[in-house]
C-alpha positions in Angstrom: 10.0 -75.9 -74.2 12.9 -77.4 -72.3 16.0 -75.4 -71.8 19.4 -76.3 -70.4 21.6 -74.4 -68.0 25.2 -75.5 -67.5 27.5 -74.7 -64.6 31.3 -75.2 -65.0 33.5 -75.8 -62.0 36.9 -77.4 -61.3 38.6 -79.3 -58.5 41.9 -80.9 -58.0 42.2 -84.5 -56.6 44.5 -87.4 -56.4 43.5 -91.0 -57.0 44.7 -94.5 -57.8 43.0 -96.8 -60.2 43.1 -100.2 -58.6 41.0 -103.3 -58.3 41.8 -105.1 -54.9 40.5 -108.4 -56.3 43.3 -108.4 -58.9 47.0 -109.1 -58.6 49.5 -106.3 -58.6 50.6 -107.3 -62.1 47.0 -107.4 -63.4 46.4 -103.9 -62.0 49.6 -102.6 -63.6 48.6 -104.2 -66.9 45.1 -102.7 -67.0 45.6 -99.3 -65.3 49.2 -98.6 -66.2 50.6 -95.5 -64.6 47.2 -94.7 -63.2 47.9 -97.6 -60.8 50.8 -95.8 -59.1 50.8 -96.9 -55.5 51.6 -93.4 -54.4 48.6 -92.0 -56.4 48.6 -89.3 -59.0 46.5 -86.1 -59.5 44.2 -84.4 -62.0 42.8 -81.0 -62.4 39.2 -82.1 -63.0 36.8 -79.9 -65.0 33.2 -80.4 -64.2 30.1 -79.5 -66.2 26.7 -79.8 -64.5 23.8 -79.6 -67.0 20.3 -79.1 -65.7 17.4 -79.3 -68.2 13.8 -78.3 -67.5 11.0 -75.9 -68.3 11.7 -72.2 -67.9 9.6 -70.8 -65.0 7.4 -68.1 -66.4 7.7 -65.9 -63.3 11.5 -66.1 -62.9 12.7 -66.9 -66.4 14.9 -69.6 -64.8 15.1 -73.3 -65.3 16.8 -73.2 -61.9 18.4 -70.4 -60.0 22.1 -70.7 -60.9 23.1 -69.4 -57.4 21.3 -72.4 -55.9 23.0 -74.8 -58.3 26.4 -73.2 -57.6 25.9 -73.8 -53.8 24.7 -77.4 -54.3 27.9 -78.1 -56.4 30.1 -76.5 -53.8 28.6 -78.5 -50.9 28.2 -81.8 -52.6 31.2 -81.9 -54.9 33.9 -79.2 -54.4 33.9 -79.3 -50.6 34.1 -83.1 -50.6 36.6 -83.7 -53.5 38.8 -80.6 -53.9 42.4 -81.2 -52.8 41.5 -84.6 -51.5 42.8 -88.1 -52.2 39.6 -89.7 -53.6 40.7 -93.2 -52.5 41.6 -92.3 -49.0 39.7 -89.2 -48.0 36.3 -89.5 -49.7 33.8 -92.0 -48.4 32.1 -92.1 -51.9 35.1 -94.0 -53.2 36.1 -96.2 -50.3 34.8 -99.2 -52.3 34.4 -97.7 -55.8 37.3 -97.3 -58.2 37.5 -93.5 -58.8 37.6 -93.7 -62.6 36.2 -90.7 -64.5 33.1 -92.8 -65.3 32.5 -93.6 -61.6 33.2 -90.0 -60.5 30.6 -88.8 -63.0 28.0 -91.3 -61.7 28.7 -90.5 -58.1 28.5 -86.7 -58.6 25.2 -87.3 -60.5 23.8 -89.3 -57.6 25.0 -86.8 -55.0 23.4 -83.8 -56.9 20.2 -85.3 -58.2 18.7 -85.8 -54.8 19.0 -82.1 -54.1 17.5 -80.8 -57.3 13.8 -79.7 -57.6 11.6 -82.5 -58.9 11.2 -82.7 -62.7 14.6 -81.4 -63.6 17.0 -83.6 -65.7 20.7 -83.8 -64.8 23.8 -84.6 -66.8 27.3 -84.6 -65.5 30.4 -84.3 -67.6 33.8 -84.7 -65.9 37.0 -84.0 -67.7 40.0 -85.9 -66.3 42.2 -84.4 -69.0 41.6 -82.0 -71.8 40.9 -84.9 -74.1 39.4 -87.5 -71.8 36.0 -87.1 -70.2 33.0 -89.1 -69.0 29.4 -88.2 -69.1 26.6 -89.6 -67.0 24.0 -90.6 -67.9 25.1 -91.3 -71.4 
């Protein structure tokens, strides 16, 4: 029977929501204060959910210490206390919305997980606003 493990983490980052194809006015209209040219920050909460069969020998779906290290290397070290638009290659040409952050984190982590495990990423931009990938 499949079981889920979930690791919670957090990181702090700045970003600006902006579409370079649009006018300044259109960006302001669509993204509002999130389009501030001087950026703005969030205290992101991250949930990484891994689903799989429990190994009969270890009792684990996956060793949580290994998952913690994968998150540290592939998310926290890359995004924490960074400007996502300026400092993070993942978002040089991708608008760093919560939806896109969830997808990029998923892609960065999935390739490091043992085969056969399912992954879901939930990223809270605020207490009330979050994105989940895949949906």
